[in-house]
C-alpha positions, -999 to +999 in steps of 0.1 A: +209+122-113+217+132-078+200+117-047+172+131-027+179+132+010+155+155+029+118+146+032+098+166+007+060+168+006+057+193-023+040+168-045+014+159-018+006+195-014-004+198-051-035+176-044-040+181-007-031+217+001-050+218+034-042+183+047-019+180+077+014+163+069+031+150+100+056+124+112+049+097+138+080+084+156+082+047+163+101+031+192+132+025+171+134+061+161+120+056+126+096+084+115+066+076+094+052+103+072+014+106+071-013+128+058-042+136+080-073+151+063-110+154+068-132+148+099-153+119+112-145+084+122-109+073+117-099+057+084-063+045+079-051+040+043-022+017+035-006+019+001+007-007-025+040-022-033+066+004-045+043+034-040+034+058-012+004+076+004-001+096-028-015+064-043-048+076-028-047+111-041-079+106-062-098+088-033-091+110-003-109+141-016-140+120-022-141+107+014-127+134+036-162+147+044-170+114+061-137+103+077-106+116+095-082+100+070-047+090+080-027+080+048+007+065+057+040+061+040+051+027+052+087+024+066+114+033+041+088+042+014+075+075+002+091+101+025+092+080+057+126+075+072+150+050+055+166+031+084+198+013+075+195-025+078+157-023+085+135-053+076+106-048+052+090-083+057+053-086+065+060-090+103+081-058+103+056-038+084+028-051+105+046-041+137+050-006+123+013-003+114+003-015+148+027+008+165+015+038+144-021+032+156-011+028+192+013+058+192-014+081+179-039+066+203-064+058+175-095+038+182-126+026+164-105+025+133-113+013+098-081-002+082-082+000+044-054-009+021-045-019-014-022-047-025+005-049+002-016-024+022-046-048+021-026-076+035-012-054+062-047-042+071-059-078+075-029-089+096-026-058+117-062-061+127-054-094+145-031-075+169-051-043+173-083-062+182-109-038+197-092-007+182-104-018+147-140-017+137-136-031+102-112-039+074-115-030+037-090-049+016-085-042-021-065-068-040-044-084-012-008-091-022-002-126-009+007-149-038+038-162-056+057-139-080+040-108-067+047-077-088+064-101-113+030-110-126+024-075-139+040-081-173+071-095-189+092-064-180+081-066-144+090-103-143+125-096-156+130-065-134+117-079-102+133-112-108+167-095-113+162-073-083+157-103-061+190-121-071+217-120-045+246-109-067+230-084-091+199-073-072+214-041-058+226-031-092+192-037-108+173-015-084+199+012-086+194+013-124+156+018-121+144+046-144+112+062-153+104+042-185+110+008-167+090+018-136+062+031-158+059-002-177+059-022-145+032+000-128+010+001-159+010-037-157-011-032-126-038-013-145-065-025-169-062+009-186-025+020-186-034+056-192-046+058-156-011+062-143-005+100-142+028+112-155+032+136-126+028+107-101+053+086-119+077+115-117+072+117-080+077+079-075+110+082-094+120+113-073+115+091-042+134+063-059+165+086-060+165+089-022+198+076-006+192+041+005+159+036-015+172+010-040+178-014-010+142-006+002+127-014-032+147-046-034+137-058+000+101-050-006+101-070-038+118-099-019+092-098+009+065-116-011+072-149+006+065-133+040+032-119+026+022-154+014+030-168+049+009-140+065-022-156+050-020-180+080-032-150+101-064-145+080-083-171+100-077-150+131-093-119+117-124-112+138-135-078+126-159-074+097-141-075+063-149-063+028-127-081+003-125-064-031-107-076-063-103-060-096-114-085-123-080-080-139-060-081-106-027-101-106-042-127-083-059-158-098-095-169-092-086-198-070-063-176-049-092-151-044-116-179-035-091-193-010-088-160+008-126-156+009-128-190+026-102-180+052-120-147+059-152-162+072-182-140+066-163-114+045-183-093+021-170-099-015-169-073-043-155-076-079-146-044-097-150-047-135-123-034-159-099-029-129-064-041-124-043-043-092-042-005-085-079+002-080-073+035-062-058+049-094-080+032-118-114+034-101-111+060-074-148+069-074-158+032-069-132+028-042-146+058-024-181+045-028-172+012-012-155+030+017-185+053+022-210+025+018-193+003+044-192+033+067-229+040+061-223+075+048 
């Protein structure tokens, strides 16, 4: 198939016809696509590994009456700019998140994320300080193997993608069946991955330069693990949520809870790594409950 080059938000328009789709330009010239919807206090949503802002398509309509929602495509992902040679390590993604908030002049922000987005919400809060009122972290992504824990296919695919010699070839060969198997490994109920969303993720995957982005994101798990050292510096109120079938292990969850002193802890039954897809009503309820709506 051919490559996609121009940013295209047609898919996002299918579920958010009235939301504002804009681009924030960072200091290095990279543009981040974001969706702005609703009214009320500011809520920023940060997505998971190998996805995009549409990961929250079932959550945003349930909370937009209570928040002004900013859902972001992280650098190189979704329909944000792919900058040649860019880094996708935790420090680089954290800088982009912090710069996004400051560029738009956002204050009194709730940072909420899932997976990689949860880790970014926690670490970015340490640099945004009084701009952030709270953090809601669903299934932080900060342990060995990362996506490779999803299932056997994921372990082989991600492991191959991270190899120096064949990694670029592996990510260029990504197809819908393989991606579907990998992503369903992040769900307790695999039927909760919509076929239309999988199609959109593959469309993005055909963007020129995206195979390198995917490879670098898979390889960044060590930087996500290292970022746990910042958790003790989080001073804003935190709600830490794990699906009972998340990729993380119980001791890893308990270790994070001990680092995030005073954090509120919630366990979601019959939920895997992608809570926003699997339990959107419950995710929305947690966000609204923390907000007091």
